[in-house]
C-alpha positions as CSV (number, residue, x, y, z in Angstrom):
1,M,8.3,-82.3,4.7
2,N,8.8,-85.8,4.4
3,L,7.8,-88.0,1.7
4,K,4.5,-89.4,3.9
5,S,2.9,-86.0,4.1
6,F,4.0,-85.2,0.3
7,I,2.1,-88.3,-1.3
8,D,-0.9,-87.4,1.7
9,L,-1.2,-83.6,-0.1
10,I,-1.3,-85.3,-3.5
11,I,-4.2,-87.8,-2.5
12,V,-5.7,-84.7,-1.5
13,I,-5.2,-82.6,-4.4
14,V,-6.6,-85.8,-6.5
15,L,-10.0,-86.0,-3.8
16,L,-10.8,-82.7,-4.3
17,N,-10.0,-82.6,-7.6
18,L,-12.5,-85.0,-8.3
19,S,-15.5,-84.1,-6.1
20,L,-14.8,-80.1,-8.3
21,E,-14.7,-82.9,-11.6
22,N,-17.7,-84.5,-10.0
23,Y,-19.8,-81.4,-9.0
24,Y,-19.0,-79.7,-11.8
25,G,-19.9,-82.3,-14.0
26,A,-23.4,-83.1,-12.9
27,E,-24.3,-79.2,-12.6
28,G,-23.1,-79.9,-17.0
29,K,-25.6,-82.7,-17.2
30,N,-28.6,-80.1,-15.1
31,N,-27.3,-77.5,-17.8
32,L,-27.5,-79.6,-20.9
33,L,-30.9,-81.0,-19.7
34,V,-33.0,-78.3,-19.5
35,L,-30.7,-76.7,-22.7
36,K,-32.6,-79.5,-24.0
37,E,-35.9,-79.6,-22.7
38,E,-36.2,-75.7,-24.5
39,D,-35.0,-76.9,-27.2
40,M,-38.2,-79.4,-27.3
41,E,-40.2,-76.6,-26.4
42,L,-39.3,-74.7,-28.9
43,D,-40.5,-77.4,-31.6
44,K,-43.8,-77.9,-30.0
45,K,-44.3,-74.6,-30.8
46,L,-42.2,-73.9,-33.9
47,K,-45.1,-77.1,-34.8
48,I,-48.0,-75.2,-33.5
49,L,-47.4,-71.7,-35.1
50,N,-46.4,-73.9,-38.2
51,K,-49.6,-75.3,-39.4
52,P,-48.9,-77.6,-42.3
53,P,-49.3,-76.1,-46.1
54,V,-51.4,-76.4,-48.4
55,R,-48.3,-74.9,-50.6
56,S,-45.3,-72.6,-50.0
57,I,-43.7,-69.2,-51.6
58,Q,-40.3,-68.1,-50.5
59,I,-39.5,-64.5,-52.4
60,K,-36.9,-62.9,-53.1
61,L,-35.2,-61.6,-49.2
62,G,-35.9,-65.5,-48.7
63,D,-38.7,-65.1,-46.0
64,I,-41.0,-68.1,-46.4
65,Y,-44.2,-68.1,-46.2
66,D,-46.9,-71.0,-45.3
67,C,-50.5,-70.8,-47.5
68,I,-52.7,-72.2,-45.0
69,N,-56.0,-73.1,-44.8
70,I,-57.8,-70.4,-43.2
71,Y,-60.6,-72.4,-40.4
72,Q,-56.8,-74.0,-39.6
73,Q,-54.3,-70.8,-39.0
74,P,-52.8,-70.3,-35.6
75,A,-54.8,-67.9,-34.0
76,F,-57.7,-70.4,-33.2
77,D,-55.4,-72.3,-30.8
78,H,-56.2,-69.2,-28.7
79,P,-58.4,-70.6,-26.1
80,L,-61.1,-68.1,-26.9
81,L,-61.6,-68.5,-30.0
82,G,-62.5,-72.4,-29.8
83,N,-66.2,-71.5,-30.9
84,H,-65.3,-68.3,-33.1
85,K,-67.1,-67.7,-36.3
86,I,-65.0,-66.2,-39.0
87,Q,-65.4,-63.3,-40.4
88,M,-64.8,-62.7,-43.3
89,K,-65.8,-59.4,-44.5
90,P,-65.8,-56.8,-42.0
91,N,-69.5,-54.3,-41.8
92,V,-67.2,-50.6,-41.9
93,V,-69.3,-47.6,-43.2
94,D,-68.2,-44.1,-43.4
95,K,-70.4,-41.4,-41.9
96,E,-72.1,-40.9,-44.9
97,G,-72.5,-44.5,-45.5
98,K,-70.5,-45.8,-47.7
99,P,-68.5,-48.6,-47.9
100,D,-64.4,-47.7,-47.2
101,E,-62.6,-46.4,-49.9
102,P,-59.2,-45.9,-50.1
103,I,-57.1,-43.4,-48.3
104,S,-54.7,-42.4,-50.9
105,N,-53.9,-42.4,-54.5
106,M,-50.9,-44.2,-54.8
107,G,-50.5,-47.3,-55.9
108,S,-49.6,-50.7,-53.4
109,S,-46.8,-52.0,-56.4
110,E,-45.2,-48.3,-55.4
111,V,-43.8,-49.8,-52.1
112,R,-44.6,-53.2,-51.3
113,S,-44.1,-56.2,-54.3
114,K,-47.5,-58.0,-53.7
115,L,-46.9,-62.3,-52.5
116,E,-48.1,-64.7,-54.4
117,R,-51.9,-64.8,-54.8
118,C,-52.7,-68.2,-52.3
119,P,-54.9,-70.4,-53.5
120,P,-58.4,-70.4,-52.4
121,E,-58.9,-70.1,-48.6
122,T,-56.1,-70.2,-47.9
123,V,-54.7,-67.6,-46.8
124,P,-50.8,-66.7,-46.2
125,I,-48.2,-66.3,-42.5
126,R,-44.8,-66.1,-42.3
127,R,-43.0,-69.0,-41.5
128,T,-41.8,-68.6,-38.0
129,T,-37.6,-69.9,-37.4
130,K,-36.7,-70.7,-34.3
131,E,-34.0,-68.1,-33.9
132,E,-37.2,-65.8,-34.0
133,L,-38.8,-68.0,-31.6
134,I,-35.7,-67.7,-28.5
135,N,-35.7,-63.6,-29.4
136,S,-39.1,-63.2,-29.3
137,K,-39.0,-64.4,-25.6
138,Y,-36.1,-61.3,-25.0
139,L,-38.4,-59.1,-26.7
140,S,-41.6,-60.1,-24.5
141,N,-39.0,-60.0,-21.1
142,W,-38.0,-55.9,-22.8
143,M,-41.8,-55.0,-23.4
144,K,-43.2,-55.8,-20.3
145,S,-40.2,-53.0,-18.6
146,R,-41.1,-50.3,-21.3
147,H,-42.5,-46.9,-20.1
148,Y,-44.5,-45.2,-22.9
149,V,-46.2,-41.5,-22.8
150,S,-49.4,-40.4,-24.9
151,V,-51.8,-38.1,-26.1
152,Q,-55.3,-37.9,-25.4
153,S,-58.4,-36.0,-26.0
154,F,-60.0,-34.6,-22.7
155,S,-63.5,-34.9,-24.6
156,E,-66.9,-37.8,-23.4
157,K,-66.0,-39.7,-27.0
158,V,-65.6,-42.7,-27.9
159,Y,-63.5,-43.9,-30.3
160,Y,-63.8,-46.8,-32.6
161,G,-60.5,-47.1,-34.3
162,G,-57.5,-44.9,-35.7
163,K,-56.5,-44.4,-39.2
164,A,-52.8,-42.5,-40.0
165,S,-50.5,-41.7,-43.5
166,I,-46.9,-43.2,-42.8
167,S,-44.1,-42.4,-44.2
168,I,-42.1,-45.0,-45.0
169,V,-37.7,-45.0,-44.4
170,N,-35.6,-47.3,-44.3
171,P,-33.0,-47.0,-41.0
172,S,-29.6,-49.3,-40.5
173,V,-30.0,-50.2,-37.1
174,D,-27.7,-51.8,-35.1
175,M,-28.5,-55.9,-34.0
176,D,-30.3,-54.4,-30.2
177,K,-32.2,-51.9,-32.4
178,F,-34.9,-51.2,-34.1
179,S,-37.3,-48.4,-35.4
180,T,-40.7,-48.0,-36.1
181,A,-43.6,-45.9,-37.2
182,Q,-46.7,-47.0,-36.2
183,I,-50.6,-46.0,-34.9
184,W,-50.9,-47.5,-30.6
185,I,-54.2,-47.9,-29.9
186,Q,-55.0,-49.0,-25.8
187,N,-57.7,-48.5,-22.9
188,G,-58.1,-49.8,-19.8
189,P,-56.0,-50.0,-16.3
190,T,-52.7,-50.5,-16.7
191,E,-52.7,-53.9,-15.1
192,E,-55.6,-55.5,-17.5
193,L,-53.9,-52.9,-20.3
194,N,-55.3,-54.0,-23.8
195,S,-53.4,-53.0,-26.4
196,I,-53.0,-53.0,-30.8
197,E,-50.3,-51.5,-32.5
198,F,-49.4,-52.0,-35.5
199,G,-47.3,-50.1,-38.6
200,W,-43.8,-50.8,-40.3
201,A,-40.6,-51.7,-38.0
202,V,-36.7,-52.1,-39.2
203,H,-36.6,-54.8,-36.2
204,P,-33.8,-56.4,-36.7
205,Q,-34.3,-59.5,-33.6
206,L,-37.5,-59.4,-34.6
207,F,-37.4,-60.1,-38.5
208,S,-34.1,-61.4,-38.7
209,D,-32.6,-58.1,-41.1
210,N,-32.4,-54.6,-42.0
211,Q,-35.2,-54.2,-43.9
212,T,-38.7,-52.1,-43.6
213,R,-41.8,-54.4,-42.9
214,I,-45.8,-54.5,-41.8
215,F,-45.6,-55.1,-38.4
216,D,-48.6,-55.7,-35.6
217,L,-48.2,-55.9,-31.4
218,W,-51.3,-56.8,-29.7
219,T,-51.6,-58.0,-25.5
220,A,-55.3,-58.5,-22.7
221,D,-53.6,-58.0,-19.5
222,G,-50.5,-55.7,-20.4
223,F,-48.0,-58.5,-21.6
224,K,-48.4,-60.7,-18.2
225,E,-49.8,-63.5,-20.2
226,T,-50.6,-62.6,-23.3
227,G,-49.9,-61.3,-26.3
228,C,-46.7,-61.0,-28.9
229,Y,-45.7,-59.7,-32.4
230,N,-47.3,-61.2,-35.4
231,M,-47.9,-64.0,-35.8
232,L,-45.6,-65.1,-32.5
233,C,-49.0,-66.7,-30.9
234,P,-52.4,-67.5,-31.4
235,G,-54.8,-64.0,-31.5
236,F,-55.3,-61.8,-34.8
237,V,-56.8,-64.1,-38.4
238,Q,-55.8,-63.6,-40.9
239,I,-58.1,-62.9,-44.1
240,H,-56.0,-61.2,-47.2
241,P,-54.8,-63.9,-49.8
242,E,-52.0,-61.8,-49.8
243,Y,-50.5,-59.3,-47.3
244,S,-49.3,-60.4,-43.9
245,F,-46.7,-59.6,-41.0
246,G,-43.8,-59.5,-42.0
247,D,-44.7,-58.1,-46.1
248,Y,-41.0,-56.4,-46.8
249,I,-42.4,-52.1,-48.1
250,K,-39.9,-50.3,-50.4
251,G,-38.5,-47.5,-48.2
252,G,-36.3,-43.8,-48.4
253,T,-33.8,-42.2,-47.5
254,Y,-34.0,-39.6,-45.0
255,G,-33.8,-35.8,-46.9
256,E,-35.0,-37.1,-49.9
257,A,-37.9,-35.0,-51.2
258,Y,-40.2,-38.1,-52.7
259,Q,-41.0,-40.0,-49.8
260,H,-43.6,-43.5,-50.1
261,A,-45.8,-43.1,-47.7
262,Y,-48.4,-46.2,-46.3
263,D,-52.2,-45.6,-45.4
264,F,-53.4,-47.0,-42.1
265,S,-56.7,-47.5,-40.5
266,V,-57.9,-50.2,-37.9
267,H,-61.7,-49.9,-36.9
268,R,-64.2,-51.6,-34.3
269,D,-67.0,-52.8,-36.5
270,P,-69.8,-52.3,-35.8
271,E,-71.5,-55.3,-35.7
272,S,-69.3,-58.5,-34.9
273,G,-67.0,-55.9,-32.6
274,N,-64.2,-57.1,-33.7
275,L,-60.6,-54.8,-34.7
276,W,-60.4,-55.1,-38.5
277,L,-56.6,-53.9,-39.9
278,V,-57.0,-52.2,-43.3
279,N,-54.7,-51.1,-46.1
280,G,-55.4,-48.0,-47.2
281,L,-53.3,-48.5,-50.6
282,D,-55.5,-50.3,-51.6
283,N,-59.0,-51.3,-49.1
284,A,-57.0,-54.2,-48.5
285,K,-59.0,-55.7,-45.1
286,I,-55.7,-57.5,-44.6
287,G,-57.4,-59.7,-40.9
288,Y,-58.2,-58.6,-37.9
289,W,-58.5,-59.2,-33.4
290,P,-61.4,-60.4,-32.4
291,K,-63.1,-59.3,-30.1
292,E,-63.4,-62.0,-27.4
293,I,-59.8,-61.5,-26.3
294,F,-60.2,-58.1,-25.8
295,N,-62.1,-56.7,-22.1
296,H,-61.4,-52.7,-22.8
297,L,-61.4,-51.8,-26.2
């Protein structure tokens, strides 16, 4: 190869490298721009979800619960709840016409450490972190693709809720897995599925740890556009000043002779139509899913 050919080859290689650098440089800038926009969107959502608190409470596990004005909680950011009139207590009675009684004689202090009570007219809402919001996007895609089976009655009965006493354990699970014991109430065609799930879960991606915690999950359209875990989107109306989603509860281990149990129930209010979540340990009315957000429940 003569000197001129060698110089021409070097020029071609240099120009090729410059072209690749320009191409990948532009791609890199575009990627950085997309990441920056996504990060700004996450910060915007966090600002909407984490309302300015009247007071904040930090528990031993490090979680922060913000005491939010009950009339300014995230639920009322839902487009269907702009004119919703908040219901402070349910109109639920048993067959004899008596108010609901606790369905367990076990003291709640045995299974959970109550939060400090929030000031009047405020409710505790677990502060959402950016990591949990990022993980929720993955969980949302998973919810759309999962499969399940159910058992149902063939009788022509009309049901207004469900109740269960659920044993509490604290299994250790990997970061990409979870373990749960729950009630699942649903109705409607698949493409318009109305669904409420609630119980306890050990869910590292959702809660960033391996603790047993109270959770809920809902959708009004089979998770196409609506629904989320806990308070990661507007919908559930929090009423109780001490109980909240994300509460840590003490679990036993498999094979123990004595197991703690946690009683849950959900009732459709006969007057308002709202679906109330009740902790049966001390009959605490935690809050409700408003009737406006569903069309098949």
